[in-house]
All heavy atoms as an XYZ file, in Angstrom:
934
protein
N      22.783     30.036      3.798
C      21.736     29.341      3.093
C      22.271     28.048      2.472
O      21.582     27.034      2.463
C      21.143     30.237      2.015
C      20.008     29.577      1.312
S      19.039     30.790      0.444
C      18.684     29.890     -1.007
N      23.467     28.076      1.965
C      24.062     26.890      1.362
C      24.197     25.759      2.378
O      23.977     24.597      2.055
C      25.426     27.242      0.767
C      26.057     26.200     -0.141
C      25.101     25.805     -1.263
C      27.345     26.738     -0.725
N      24.509     26.093      3.635
C      24.586     25.081      4.687
C      23.233     24.396      4.893
O      23.156     23.191      5.053
C      25.030     25.714      6.007
C      26.495     25.929      6.129
C      26.798     26.457      7.528
C      28.276     26.565      7.759
N      28.573     27.039      9.110
N      22.164     25.164      4.895
C      20.828     24.610      5.076
C      20.466     23.680      3.920
O      19.950     22.587      4.116
C      19.778     25.735      5.225
C      18.369     25.165      5.224
C      20.043     26.538      6.482
N      20.740     24.094      2.700
C      20.442     23.270      1.525
C      21.210     21.961      1.591
O      20.661     20.889      1.364
C      20.758     24.031      0.215
C      20.679     23.108     -0.983
C      19.809     25.200      0.055
N      22.483     22.025      1.903
C      23.301     20.806      2.002
C      22.807     19.896      3.118
O      22.797     18.684      2.984
C      24.761     21.165      2.224
C      25.436     21.657      0.979
C      26.914     21.871      1.207
N      27.524     22.396      0.002
C      28.482     23.285     -0.018
N      28.967     23.778      1.118
N      28.972     23.704     -1.163
N      22.393     20.474      4.226
C      21.950     19.678      5.371
C      20.629     18.972      5.108
O      20.382     17.885      5.620
C      21.838     20.566      6.608
N      19.767     19.576      4.327
C      18.436     19.003      4.105
C      18.289     18.320      2.743
O      17.264     17.720      2.469
C      17.357     20.090      4.227
O      17.603     21.098      3.250
C      17.330     20.672      5.620
N      19.271     18.395      1.909
C      19.208     17.855      0.543
C      18.770     16.392      0.504
O      17.819     16.034     -0.189
C      20.561     18.036     -0.139
C      20.659     17.399     -1.477
N      20.003     17.908     -2.581
C      21.300     16.286     -1.894
C      20.254     17.139     -3.613
N      21.044     16.143     -3.224
N      19.453     15.520      1.258
C      19.105     14.096      1.233
C      17.723     13.837      1.822
O      16.992     12.971      1.342
C      20.162     13.274      1.954
C      21.494     13.162      1.228
C      22.501     12.398      2.071
C      21.321     12.487     -0.115
N      17.363     14.584      2.842
C      16.030     14.433      3.431
C      14.947     14.725      2.400
O      13.990     13.974      2.249
C      15.877     15.354      4.639
C      14.524     15.354      5.328
C      14.240     13.980      5.931
C      14.469     16.429      6.388
N      15.095     15.793      1.668
C      14.122     16.173      0.642
C      14.059     15.131     -0.462
O      12.992     14.721     -0.900
C      14.440     17.572      0.062
C      13.586     17.869     -1.158
C      14.251     18.636      1.124
N      15.205     14.650     -0.907
C      15.233     13.642     -1.978
C      14.492     12.387     -1.561
O      13.723     11.817     -2.328
C      16.686     13.302     -2.366
C      17.273     14.457     -3.170
C      16.766     12.006     -3.170
C      18.733     14.288     -3.499
N      14.693     11.940     -0.333
C      14.063     10.701      0.121
C      12.580     10.851      0.418
O      11.862      9.869      0.515
C      14.802     10.138      1.329
C      16.177      9.658      0.999
N      16.418      8.607      0.150
C      17.388     10.119      1.365
C      17.715      8.424      0.022
N      18.329      9.332      0.744
N      12.092     12.048      0.573
C      10.683     12.256      0.856
C       9.845     12.545     -0.383
O       8.644     12.665     -0.296
C      10.495     13.375      1.886
C      10.853     12.942      3.281
C      10.054     11.729      3.738
O       8.820     11.699      3.589
O      10.675     10.787      4.254
N      10.461     12.709     -1.547
C       9.687     12.907     -2.764
C       9.132     11.556     -3.190
O       9.869     10.673     -3.614
C      10.569     13.513     -3.865
C      11.040     14.934     -3.600
C      11.952     15.392     -4.727
C       9.876     15.881     -3.439
N       7.855     11.395     -3.060
C       7.224     10.116     -3.343
C       6.340     10.239     -4.566
O       5.801     11.296     -4.851
C       6.396      9.665     -2.142
C       7.258      9.367     -0.942
C       6.420      8.936      0.209
N       7.242      8.289      1.212
C       6.763      7.811      2.337
N       5.479      7.906      2.601
N       7.555      7.232      3.197
N       6.180      9.114     -5.225
C       5.407      9.097     -6.460
C       3.907      9.202     -6.193
O       3.178      9.796     -6.976
C       5.724      7.799     -7.189
C       5.128      7.713     -8.543
C       5.635      6.490     -9.244
N       5.077      6.423    -10.574
C       5.318      5.468    -11.415
N       6.116      4.487    -11.081
N       4.784      5.474    -12.596
N       3.438      8.615     -5.108
C       2.014      8.588     -4.802
C       1.734      9.189     -3.430
O       2.528      9.035     -2.513
C       1.495      7.143     -4.797
C       1.690      6.413     -6.093
C       2.668      5.431     -6.224
C       0.894      6.698     -7.198
C       2.839      4.748     -7.417
C       1.059      6.023     -8.391
C       2.036      5.049     -8.494
O       2.205      4.379     -9.670
N       0.575      9.835     -3.304
C       0.112     10.328     -2.015
C      -0.257      9.121     -1.167
O      -0.871      8.176     -1.641
C      -1.135     11.226     -2.210
C      -1.749     11.590     -0.872
C      -0.791     12.451     -3.004
N       0.122      9.151      0.094
C      -0.191      8.054      1.004
C      -1.197      8.526      2.042
O      -1.015      9.570      2.659
C       1.072      7.561      1.684
C       1.911      6.696      0.758
C       3.376      6.776      1.136
N       4.207      5.880      0.365
C       4.617      6.125     -0.869
N       4.254      7.229     -1.481
N       5.393      5.271     -1.510
N      -2.244      7.730      2.210
C      -3.285      8.032      3.185
C      -3.089      7.108      4.385
O      -3.222      5.894      4.243
C      -4.697      7.805      2.593
C      -4.879      8.554      1.278
C      -5.769      8.152      3.610
C      -4.800     10.040      1.383
N      -2.774      7.647      5.551
C      -2.639      6.788      6.729
C      -4.020      6.359      7.215
O      -4.835      7.198      7.606
C      -1.931      7.676      7.749
C      -2.231      9.070      7.313
C      -2.468      9.036      5.830
N      -4.294      5.074      7.129
C      -5.591      4.553      7.539
C      -5.434      3.095      7.964
O      -4.701      2.335      7.328
C      -6.643      4.705      6.397
C      -6.240      3.941      5.164
C      -8.026      4.314      6.844
N      -6.068      2.731      9.066
C      -6.001      1.359      9.578
C      -7.301      0.649      9.231
O      -8.348      0.944      9.809
C      -5.774      1.359     11.081
N      -7.210     -0.253      8.263
C      -8.373     -1.026      7.810
C      -7.995     -2.498      7.737
O      -6.844     -2.828      7.447
C      -8.796     -0.575      6.408
C      -9.184      0.881      6.230
C      -9.284      1.208      4.750
C     -10.504      1.140      6.930
N      -8.963     -3.382      7.959
C      -8.654     -4.805      7.777
C      -8.477     -5.117      6.292
O      -9.148     -4.532      5.442
C      -9.880     -5.516      8.347
C     -10.978     -4.517      8.272
C     -10.344     -3.166      8.382
N      -7.556     -6.017      5.987
C      -7.332     -6.469      4.621
C      -7.079     -7.973      4.660
O      -6.448     -8.480      5.583
C      -6.153     -5.710      3.956
C      -4.861     -5.909      4.710
C      -5.972     -6.108      2.513
N      -7.653     -8.687      3.695
C      -7.401    -10.121      3.568
C      -6.448    -10.323      2.409
O      -6.555     -9.665      1.376
C      -8.706    -10.878      3.306
C      -9.639    -10.904      4.485
C     -10.900    -11.692      4.189
O     -10.851    -12.620      3.355
O     -11.931    -11.370      4.787
N      -5.520    -11.260      2.586
C      -4.515    -11.530      1.567
C      -4.611    -12.989      1.156
O      -4.484    -13.883      1.996
C      -3.102    -11.223      2.098
C      -3.067     -9.792      2.637
C      -2.059    -11.455      1.026
C      -2.006     -9.554      3.648
N      -4.848    -13.208     -0.131
C      -4.906    -14.556     -0.674
C      -3.537    -14.870     -1.274
O      -3.097    -14.214     -2.213
C      -5.991    -14.641     -1.747
C      -6.094    -16.024     -2.369
O      -5.424    -16.957     -1.895
O      -6.850    -16.167     -3.343
N      -2.880    -15.865     -0.701
C      -1.557    -16.274     -1.168
C      -1.688    -17.665     -1.782
O      -1.637    -18.667     -1.094
C      -0.535    -16.302     -0.005
C       0.848    -16.674     -0.507
C      -0.507    -14.985      0.720
N      -1.930    -17.708     -3.079
C      -1.973    -18.977     -3.790
C      -3.048    -19.942     -3.363
O      -2.801    -21.143     -3.293
N      -4.232    -19.453     -3.050
C      -5.354    -20.328     -2.746
C      -5.366    -20.899     -1.340
O      -6.217    -21.708     -1.008
N      -4.437    -20.504     -0.492
C      -4.443    -20.949      0.898
C      -5.511    -20.176      1.664
O      -6.172    -19.302      1.120
C      -3.071    -20.722      1.531
C      -1.944    -21.454      0.851
C      -0.594    -21.051      1.420
O      -0.493    -20.237      2.328
N       0.460    -21.620      0.863
N      -5.672    -20.484      2.930
C      -6.594    -19.732      3.774
C      -6.124    -18.280      3.791
O      -4.940    -18.015      3.992
C      -6.608    -20.306      5.212
C      -7.465    -19.452      6.127
C      -7.072    -21.745      5.208
N      -7.020    -17.320      3.544
C      -6.604    -15.907      3.515
C      -5.945    -15.468      4.820
O      -6.355    -15.852      5.904
C      -7.900    -15.146      3.289
C      -8.822    -16.133      2.675
C      -8.439    -17.474      3.253
N      -4.909    -14.657      4.687
C      -4.198    -14.074      5.818
C      -4.847    -12.730      6.111
O      -5.154    -11.973      5.193
C      -2.704    -13.876      5.458
C      -1.968    -13.134      6.555
C      -2.050    -15.209      5.155
N      -5.067    -12.437      7.378
C      -5.662    -11.160      7.771
C      -4.558    -10.223      8.237
O      -3.662    -10.626      8.981
C      -6.713    -11.355      8.886
C      -7.285    -10.018      9.329
C      -7.818    -12.281      8.410
N      -4.623     -8.980      7.778
C      -3.641     -7.962      8.139
C      -4.364     -6.630      8.323
O      -5.580     -6.548      8.149
C      -2.579     -7.856      7.047
N      -3.605     -5.588      8.653
C      -4.155     -4.249      8.826
C      -3.346     -3.276      7.980
O      -2.115     -3.311      7.997
C      -4.072     -3.820     10.310
O      -4.740     -4.788     11.108
C      -4.705     -2.459     10.526
N      -4.052     -2.406      7.264
C      -3.343     -1.411      6.463
C      -2.662     -0.395      7.377
O      -3.145     -0.104      8.476
C      -4.294     -0.660      5.509
O      -5.274      0.036      6.279
C      -4.971     -1.597      4.529
N      -1.556      0.138      6.901
C      -0.858      1.231      7.581
C      -1.062      2.499      6.762
O      -1.454      3.531      7.287
C       0.644      0.914      7.739
C       1.383      2.087      8.361
C       0.844     -0.347      8.566
N      -0.809      2.381      5.446
C      -1.021      3.477      4.502
C      -1.571      2.899      3.207
O      -1.244      1.785      2.830
C       0.286      4.204      4.178
C       0.900      4.945      5.328
C       2.223      5.590      4.952
O       2.977      5.034      4.145
O       2.484      6.677      5.490
N      -2.396      3.705      2.523
C      -2.953      3.314      1.231
C      -2.557      4.378      0.215
O      -2.656      5.574      0.490
C      -4.499      3.211      1.299
C      -5.083      2.893     -0.060
C      -4.926      2.167      2.324
N      -2.085      3.936     -0.949
C      -1.796      4.857     -2.043
C      -2.337      4.245     -3.322
O      -2.744      3.085     -3.342
C      -0.288      5.119     -2.171
O       0.357      4.048     -2.816
N      -2.336      5.009     -4.409
C      -2.856      4.463     -5.660
C      -1.874      3.475     -6.298
O      -2.235      2.747     -7.202
C      -3.206      5.579     -6.645
O      -2.100      6.407     -6.876
N      -0.653      3.419     -5.803
C       0.325      2.464     -6.325
C       0.428      1.193     -5.507
O       0.947      0.179     -5.969
N      -0.075      1.232     -4.268
C       0.004      0.062     -3.399
C      -0.351      0.434     -1.981
O      -0.872      1.520     -1.715
N      -0.058     -0.478     -1.065
C      -0.360     -0.236      0.341
C       0.782     -0.761      1.200
O       1.579     -1.583      0.760
C      -1.686     -0.906      0.788
C      -1.596     -2.427      0.693
C      -2.856     -0.400      0.001
C      -2.797     -3.151      1.275
N       0.839     -0.272      2.411
C       1.698     -0.909      3.403
C       0.766     -1.529      4.428
O      -0.291     -0.970      4.749
C       2.673      0.087      4.038
O       1.990      1.156      4.628
N       1.154     -2.712      4.890
C       0.310     -3.454      5.833
C       1.147     -3.976      6.990
O       2.339     -4.216      6.846
C      -0.398     -4.648      5.154
C       0.628     -5.620      4.579
C      -1.376     -4.193      4.101
C       0.042     -6.957      4.182
N       0.502     -4.136      8.123
C       1.116     -4.800      9.270
C       0.539     -6.217      9.301
O      -0.671     -6.395      9.339
C       0.801     -4.051     10.556
C       1.455     -4.683     11.771
C       1.539     -3.747     12.964
N       2.559     -2.716     12.708
C       2.302     -1.421     12.555
N       1.070     -0.974     12.603
N       3.262     -0.549     12.335
N       1.443     -7.198      9.248
C       1.004     -8.591      9.142
C       1.973     -9.485      9.912
O       3.187     -9.417      9.702
C       0.971     -8.995      7.665
S       0.391    -10.659      7.369
N       1.433    -10.321     10.781
C       2.275    -11.218     11.568
C       2.682    -12.465     10.787
O       3.698    -13.076     11.086
C       1.558    -11.616     12.859
C       1.215    -10.449     13.793
C       0.469    -10.958     15.014
C       2.455     -9.680     14.191
N       1.906    -12.839      9.779
C       2.230    -14.007      8.958
C       3.305    -13.650      7.942
O       3.451    -12.487      7.553
C       0.981    -14.507      8.241
N       4.042    -14.651      7.512
C       5.067    -14.440      6.478
C       4.403    -14.410      5.102
O       3.619    -15.295      4.770
C       6.106    -15.556      6.532
C       7.092    -15.477      5.412
N       8.073    -14.508      5.373
C       7.220    -16.206      4.288
C       8.776    -14.668      4.270
N       8.278    -15.687      3.594
N       4.719    -13.397      4.310
C       4.214    -13.297      2.941
C       5.371    -13.511      1.974
O       6.442    -12.924      2.157
C       3.582    -11.926      2.695
C       2.392    -11.561      3.567
C       1.932    -10.149      3.251
C       1.262    -12.551      3.382
N       5.172    -14.325      0.938
C       6.250    -14.576     -0.020
C       6.514    -13.356     -0.890
O       5.582    -12.714     -1.356
C       5.718    -15.741     -0.853
C       4.237    -15.617     -0.757
C       3.947    -15.049      0.600
N       7.777    -13.052     -1.100
C       8.129    -11.884     -1.907
C       8.018    -12.172     -3.401
O       7.760    -11.277     -4.188
C       9.531    -11.400     -1.567
C       9.854    -10.061     -2.180
C      11.072     -9.436     -1.597
C      11.288     -8.072     -2.232
N      12.421     -7.388     -1.705
N       8.182    -13.413     -3.792
C       8.224    -13.724     -5.223
C       6.870    -14.091     -5.829
O       6.684    -13.989     -7.033
C       9.209    -14.867     -5.467
O       8.810    -16.004     -4.710
N       5.918    -14.516     -5.022
C       4.626    -14.970     -5.545
C       3.613    -13.833     -5.622
O       3.571    -12.977     -4.743
C       4.040    -16.074     -4.651
C       4.927    -17.299     -4.582
O       5.750    -17.488     -5.507
O       4.814    -18.063     -3.616
N       2.775    -13.844     -6.657
C       1.693    -12.846     -6.704
C       0.669    -13.128     -5.612
O       0.490    -14.271     -5.196
C       1.090    -13.029     -8.097
C       1.517    -14.380     -8.542
C       2.770    -14.727     -7.807
N       0.024    -12.082     -5.150
C      -1.012    -12.212     -4.122
C      -2.248    -11.453     -4.579
O      -2.203    -10.684     -5.537
C      -0.525    -11.681     -2.752
C      -0.126    -10.208     -2.846
C       0.613    -12.517     -2.220
C       0.278     -9.582     -1.519
N      -3.371    -11.696     -3.890
C      -4.596    -10.927     -4.122
C      -5.003    -10.293     -2.805
O      -5.027    -10.953     -1.777
C      -5.718    -11.827     -4.632
C      -5.550    -12.230     -6.069
C      -6.733    -12.992     -6.617
N      -7.348    -13.864     -5.628
C      -8.661    -14.092     -5.549
N      -9.476    -13.529     -6.399
N      -9.140    -14.909     -4.636
N      -5.320     -9.004     -2.863
C      -5.761     -8.266     -1.687
C      -7.256     -8.042     -1.754
O      -7.785     -7.691     -2.804
C      -5.082     -6.897     -1.636
C      -3.566     -6.870     -1.621
C      -3.082     -5.440     -1.769
C      -3.037     -7.489     -0.348
N      -7.940     -8.253     -0.648
C      -9.353     -7.934     -0.531
C      -9.482     -6.778      0.458
O      -9.237     -6.943      1.650
C     -10.157     -9.142     -0.048
C     -10.405    -10.203     -1.116
S      -8.989    -11.208     -1.558
C      -8.802    -12.275     -0.175
N      -9.812     -5.594     -0.078
C      -9.879     -4.360      0.705
C     -11.311     -3.914      0.903
O     -12.143     -4.060      0.016
C      -9.155     -3.224     -0.023
C      -7.678     -3.362     -0.296
C      -7.243     -2.336     -1.323
C      -6.911     -3.174      0.983
N     -11.576     -3.312      2.047
C     -12.855     -2.662      2.322
C     -12.581     -1.194      2.595
O     -12.467     -0.776      3.746
C     -13.544     -3.286      3.540
C     -14.222     -4.583      3.215
O     -14.819     -4.734      2.158
N     -14.124     -5.540      4.116
N     -12.430     -0.409      1.535
C     -12.204      1.024      1.716
C     -13.518      1.690      2.111
O     -14.578      1.330      1.589
C     -11.660      1.633      0.420
C     -10.298      1.096     -0.024
C      -9.956      1.607     -1.416
C      -9.221      1.480      0.967
N     -13.490      2.651      3.031
C     -14.725      3.303      3.472
C     -15.520      3.880      2.305
O     -14.979      4.544      1.426
C     -14.223      4.425      4.387
C     -12.886      3.950      4.861
C     -12.310      3.170      3.713
N     -16.817      3.578      2.281
C     -17.702      4.095      1.246
C     -17.660      3.324     -0.064
O     -18.291      3.725     -1.029
N     -16.924      2.229     -0.122
C     -16.831      1.414     -1.342
C     -17.194     -0.029     -1.022
O     -17.058     -0.464      0.115
C     -15.399      1.420     -1.908
C     -14.977      2.714     -2.532
S     -13.321      2.579     -3.267
C     -13.605      1.416     -4.588
N     -17.603     -0.748     -2.057
C     -17.825     -2.179     -1.869
C     -16.473     -2.877     -1.822
O     -15.447     -2.310     -2.184
C     -18.685     -2.742     -2.996
C     -18.089     -2.569     -4.368
C     -19.037     -2.998     -5.467
O     -20.204     -2.581     -5.434
O     -18.596     -3.762     -6.345
N     -16.479     -4.121     -1.345
C     -15.233     -4.878     -1.222
C     -14.519     -4.946     -2.568
O     -15.131     -5.175     -3.599
C     -15.535     -6.288     -0.723
C     -14.335     -7.035     -0.238
C     -14.755     -8.324      0.437
C     -13.618     -8.889      1.246
N     -14.035    -10.064      1.998
N     -13.216     -4.711     -2.557
C     -12.416     -4.627     -3.765
C     -11.298     -5.654     -3.704
O     -10.609     -5.774     -2.692
C     -11.817     -3.216     -3.856
C     -10.856     -2.910     -4.967
C     -11.548     -3.003     -6.322
C     -10.247     -1.530     -4.770
N     -11.106     -6.411     -4.785
C     -10.011     -7.371     -4.891
C      -9.032     -6.872     -5.942
O      -9.435     -6.505     -7.042
C     -10.541     -8.765     -5.298
O     -11.473     -9.201     -4.316
C      -9.413     -9.761     -5.392
N      -7.742     -6.834     -5.589
C      -6.705     -6.322     -6.478
C      -5.509     -7.285     -6.462
O      -5.099     -7.734     -5.395
C      -6.222     -4.924     -6.035
C      -5.194     -4.366     -6.988
C      -7.370     -3.962     -5.873
N      -4.964     -7.566     -7.650
C      -3.730     -8.353     -7.728
C      -2.560     -7.478     -7.314
O      -2.527     -6.275     -7.618
C      -3.505     -8.875     -9.143
C      -4.476     -9.958     -9.557
C      -4.098    -10.580    -10.900
N      -3.763     -9.624    -11.938
C      -4.625     -9.118    -12.819
N      -5.895     -9.476    -12.784
N      -4.228     -8.266    -13.743
N      -1.584     -8.094     -6.635
C      -0.458     -7.321     -6.121
C       0.750     -8.228     -5.883
O       0.681     -9.434     -6.119
C      -0.871     -6.641     -4.817
N       1.827     -7.616     -5.398
C       3.020     -8.377     -5.017
C       3.746     -7.640     -3.895
O       3.637     -6.413     -3.766
C       3.953     -8.565     -6.218
O       4.365     -7.312     -6.715
N       4.482     -8.395     -3.101
C       5.263     -7.818     -2.006
C       6.519     -7.199     -2.605
O       7.201     -7.813     -3.414
C       5.654     -8.905     -0.981
C       6.579     -8.337      0.082
C       4.410     -9.528     -0.355
N       6.821     -5.957     -2.235
C       8.042     -5.322     -2.762
C       9.064     -5.030     -1.667
O      10.244     -4.865     -1.968
C       7.714     -4.079     -3.576
S       6.794     -2.817     -2.733
N       8.661     -4.961     -0.398
C       9.613     -4.801      0.687
C       9.006     -5.289      1.996
O       7.795     -5.461      2.111
C      10.123     -3.368      0.823
C       9.088     -2.298      1.024
C       8.519     -1.535      0.056
C       8.484     -1.878      2.261
N       7.608     -0.663      0.604
C       7.574     -0.854      1.952
C       8.624     -2.264      3.577
C       6.800     -0.213      2.932
C       7.865     -1.629      4.559
C       6.971     -0.614      4.228
N       9.878     -5.523      2.966
C       9.461     -6.001      4.279
C      10.362     -5.385      5.339
O      11.583     -5.361      5.189
C       9.561     -7.524      4.338
C       9.294     -8.128      5.694
C       8.076     -7.942      6.324
C      10.255     -8.881      6.342
C       7.820     -8.497      7.566
C      10.018     -9.448      7.579
C       8.800     -9.253      8.185
O       8.545     -9.799      9.418
N       9.754     -4.848      6.387
C      10.505     -4.289      7.513
C      10.206     -5.158      8.729
O       9.139     -5.062      9.338
C      10.102     -2.826      7.741
C      11.000     -2.101      8.687
C      10.733     -0.598      8.716
N       9.341     -0.305      9.021
C       8.583      0.565      8.342
N       9.081      1.213      7.308
N       7.342      0.786      8.694
N      11.157     -6.022      9.068
C      10.946     -7.024     10.114
C      10.734     -6.426     11.499
O       9.976     -6.976     12.298
C      12.123     -7.999     10.151
C      11.867     -9.169     11.067
C      12.937    -10.236     10.964
O      13.831    -10.138     10.126
O      12.849    -11.179     11.759
N      11.355     -5.290     11.784
C      11.276     -4.708     13.125
C       9.842     -4.453     13.580
O       9.529     -4.592     14.761
C      12.079     -3.409     13.191
O      11.556     -2.454     12.284
N       8.952     -4.098     12.662
C       7.556     -3.867     13.037
C       6.565     -4.661     12.189
O       5.372     -4.364     12.200
C       7.219     -2.377     13.028
C       7.592     -1.679     11.736
O       8.120     -2.339     10.828
O       7.347     -0.474     11.630
N       7.086     -5.683     11.482
C       6.243     -6.606     10.703
C       5.390     -5.876      9.669
O       4.207     -6.146      9.497
C       5.334     -7.446     11.609
C       6.042     -8.166     12.726
C       6.914     -9.256     12.192
C       7.468    -10.079     13.346
N       8.788    -10.565     13.138
N       5.994     -4.912      8.971
C       5.280     -4.136      7.960
C       5.790     -4.526      6.572
O       6.991     -4.619      6.354
C       5.439     -2.620      8.199
C       4.852     -1.806      7.059
C       4.766     -2.226      9.506
N       4.838     -4.754      5.670
C       5.128     -5.100      4.283
C       4.706     -3.960      3.365
O       3.681     -3.327      3.596
C       4.330     -6.340      3.852
C       4.808     -7.639      4.425
C       4.380     -8.085      5.663
C       5.682     -8.450      3.698
C       4.804     -9.302      6.176
C       6.110     -9.672      4.204
C       5.668    -10.086      5.447
O       6.095    -11.289      5.944
N       5.479     -3.762      2.314
C       5.078     -2.871      1.237
C       4.524     -3.719      0.111
O       5.175     -4.672     -0.331
N       3.326     -3.407     -0.320
C       2.638     -4.180     -1.352
C       2.390     -3.272     -2.552
O       1.825     -2.195     -2.403
C       1.273     -4.710     -0.840
C       1.421     -5.412      0.516
C       0.602     -5.582     -1.873
C       2.151     -6.711      0.497
N       2.795     -3.722     -3.736
C       2.597     -2.947     -4.969
C       1.442     -3.565     -5.754
O       1.422     -4.773     -5.994
C       3.863     -2.979     -5.819
C       3.720     -2.208     -7.132
C       5.001     -2.250     -7.955
N       6.084     -1.611     -7.213
C       7.281     -2.157     -7.026
N       7.568     -3.341     -7.507
N       8.197     -1.511     -6.355
N       0.493     -2.721     -6.169
C      -0.601     -3.203     -7.011
C      -0.061     -3.600     -8.374
O       0.855     -2.962     -8.901
C      -1.681     -2.135     -7.192
C      -2.369     -1.721     -5.916
C      -2.635     -0.391     -5.664
C      -2.753     -2.654     -4.975
C      -3.275      0.011     -4.501
C      -3.387     -2.276     -3.803
C      -3.652     -0.941     -3.567
N      -0.644     -4.636     -8.962
C      -0.287     -5.068    -10.316
C      -0.751     -3.991    -11.293
O      -1.936     -3.662    -11.345
C      -0.966     -6.400    -10.617
C      -0.592     -6.987    -11.953
O      -0.234     -6.235    -12.879
O      -0.669     -8.223    -12.083
N       0.184     -3.436    -12.061
C      -0.154     -2.322    -12.956
C      -1.100     -2.731    -14.079
O      -1.737     -1.882    -14.694
C       1.113     -1.706    -13.541
O       1.825     -2.669    -14.292
N      -1.232     -4.034    -14.357
C      -2.160     -4.476    -15.402
C      -3.568     -4.717    -14.866
O      -4.489     -4.980    -15.629
C      -1.634     -5.749    -16.072
O      -1.646     -6.828    -15.149
N      -3.753     -4.596    -13.550
C      -5.067     -4.805    -12.934
C      -5.799     -3.466    -12.866
O      -5.445     -2.586    -12.079
C      -4.908     -5.403    -11.547
C      -6.218     -5.871    -10.947
O      -7.293     -5.407    -11.381
O      -6.172     -6.719    -10.038
N      -6.807     -3.316    -13.700
C      -7.560     -2.051    -13.771
C      -8.300     -1.720    -12.475
O      -8.652     -0.565    -12.240
C      -8.552     -2.097    -14.941
C      -7.874     -2.186    -16.303
C      -7.046     -0.958    -16.625
O      -7.510      0.165    -16.375
O      -5.904     -1.129    -17.108
N      -8.532     -2.712    -11.622
C      -9.246     -2.468    -10.363
C      -8.464     -1.546     -9.432
O      -9.038     -0.919     -8.548
C      -9.562     -3.792     -9.669
C     -10.545     -4.638    -10.482
C     -10.706     -5.998     -9.914
N      -9.466     -6.758    -10.107
C      -9.349     -8.052     -9.880
N     -10.380     -8.746     -9.433
N      -8.209     -8.679    -10.081
N      -7.148     -1.432     -9.655
C      -6.338     -0.531     -8.828
C      -6.775      0.918     -9.012
O      -6.587      1.759     -8.132
C      -4.858     -0.690     -9.131
C      -4.474     -0.202    -10.494
C      -3.017     -0.462    -10.834
N      -2.796     -0.322    -12.253
C      -2.711      0.834    -12.897
N      -2.820      1.959    -12.243
N      -2.519      0.876    -14.200
N      -7.401      1.211    -10.164
C      -7.873      2.572    -10.427
C      -9.004      2.973     -9.477
O      -9.219      4.153     -9.222
C      -8.304      2.709    -11.881
C      -7.191      2.454    -12.912
C      -7.748      2.513    -14.323
C      -6.028      3.414    -12.724
N      -9.715      1.972     -8.954
C     -10.761      2.262     -7.967
C     -10.143      2.781     -6.668
O     -10.744      3.601     -5.986
C     -11.610      1.023     -7.710
C     -12.462      0.646     -8.899
C     -13.334     -0.545     -8.585
C     -14.193     -0.891     -9.794
N     -15.097     -2.009     -9.531
N      -8.948      2.287     -6.341
C      -8.251      2.787     -5.158
C      -7.866      4.249     -5.385
O      -8.049      5.087     -4.509
C      -6.996      1.940     -4.840
C      -6.241      2.521     -3.654
C      -7.371      0.486     -4.588
N      -7.378      4.539     -6.576
C      -7.023      5.927     -6.906
C      -8.248      6.838     -6.815
O      -8.176      7.953     -6.293
C      -6.418      5.992     -8.301
C      -6.027      7.382     -8.681
C      -5.437      7.439    -10.062
N      -4.566      8.579    -10.111
C      -3.473      8.667    -10.798
N      -3.092      7.663    -11.538
N      -2.745      9.742    -10.775
N      -9.389      6.376     -7.332
C     -10.616      7.170     -7.269
C     -11.026      7.407     -5.814
O     -11.465      8.510     -5.456
C     -11.732      6.476     -8.043
N     -10.856      6.390     -4.969
C     -11.183      6.534     -3.555
C     -10.278      7.586     -2.911
O     -10.744      8.430     -2.143
C     -11.058      5.196     -2.824
C     -11.329      5.315     -1.364
C     -12.543      5.333     -0.755
C     -10.349      5.479     -0.321
N     -12.389      5.488      0.604
C     -11.051      5.577      0.893
C      -8.960      5.545     -0.305
C     -10.405      5.734      2.119
C      -8.315      5.702      0.921
C      -9.047      5.790      2.107
N      -8.984      7.554     -3.228
C      -8.047      8.534     -2.678
C      -8.409      9.944     -3.128
O      -8.426     10.882     -2.335
C      -6.591      8.183     -3.054
C      -6.174      6.920     -2.310
C      -5.645      9.341     -2.752
C      -4.856      6.340     -2.743
N      -8.717     10.093     -4.421
C      -9.113     11.405     -4.934
C     -10.353     11.920     -4.196
O     -10.430     13.088     -3.828
C      -9.398     11.341     -6.439
C      -8.125     11.181     -7.242
O      -7.021     11.346     -6.688
O      -8.242     10.857     -8.453
N     -11.318     11.035     -3.995
C     -12.540     11.421     -3.272
C     -12.203     11.761     -1.829
O     -12.691     12.744     -1.279
C     -13.565     10.309     -3.343
C     -14.860     10.646     -2.652
C     -15.855      9.503     -2.730
O     -15.537      8.403     -3.161
N     -17.062      9.766     -2.288
N     -11.346     10.963     -1.220
C     -10.937     11.192      0.170
C     -10.279     12.560      0.316
O     -10.509     13.276      1.279
C      -9.990     10.074      0.607
C      -9.534     10.168      2.033
C     -10.292      9.627      3.069
C      -8.339     10.795      2.355
C      -9.874      9.709      4.374
C      -7.916     10.885      3.676
C      -8.681     10.342      4.675
O      -8.269     10.425      5.963
N      -9.458     12.923     -0.638
C      -8.762     14.207     -0.596
C      -9.585     15.346     -1.210
O      -9.102     16.476     -1.293
C      -7.418     14.092     -1.340
C      -6.407     13.126     -0.734
C      -5.203     13.000     -1.645
C      -6.008     13.570      0.655
N     -10.781     15.028     -1.660
C     -11.692     15.991     -2.294
C     -11.053     16.675     -3.498
O     -11.200     17.874     -3.710
C     -12.170     17.015     -1.273
C     -12.944     16.385     -0.145
C     -13.367     17.399      0.906
O     -12.920     18.548      0.886
O     -14.178     16.998      1.763
N     -10.355     15.859     -4.297
C      -9.732     16.365     -5.511
C     -10.697     16.285     -6.691
O     -10.602     17.050     -7.624
C      -8.439     15.582     -5.819
C      -7.407     15.868     -4.748
C      -7.897     15.899     -7.203
C      -6.141     15.065     -4.870
N     -11.628     15.375     -6.625
C     -12.546     15.140     -7.743
C     -13.319     16.390     -8.080
O     -13.714     17.165     -7.300
C     -13.514     13.986     -7.402
C     -14.472     13.728     -8.534
C     -12.730     12.757     -7.061
């Protein structure tokens, strides 16, 4: 049993995530400093942020605004920032701004999606 625990220990540690992630492919528009919005596709949505597939370059240091169309909700705009980028498949990790109360609507959508409400 000790061999199994040692073999899987790091795997378990790396899979403990703070937020539930919903795999869903939806269009998202990204406003980067008032330029023409960039169009991308969501990979996963969580109450803390989203991952998106985007061919355009997104700045890591500048704040951005996301315009999401979650199923069953009206269009939602949330302030966010890029926190990671995986170049091999052009996927970005986007973190919602914790001071933006609109992010709570994403959490409510996830709860409804998972029928937790």
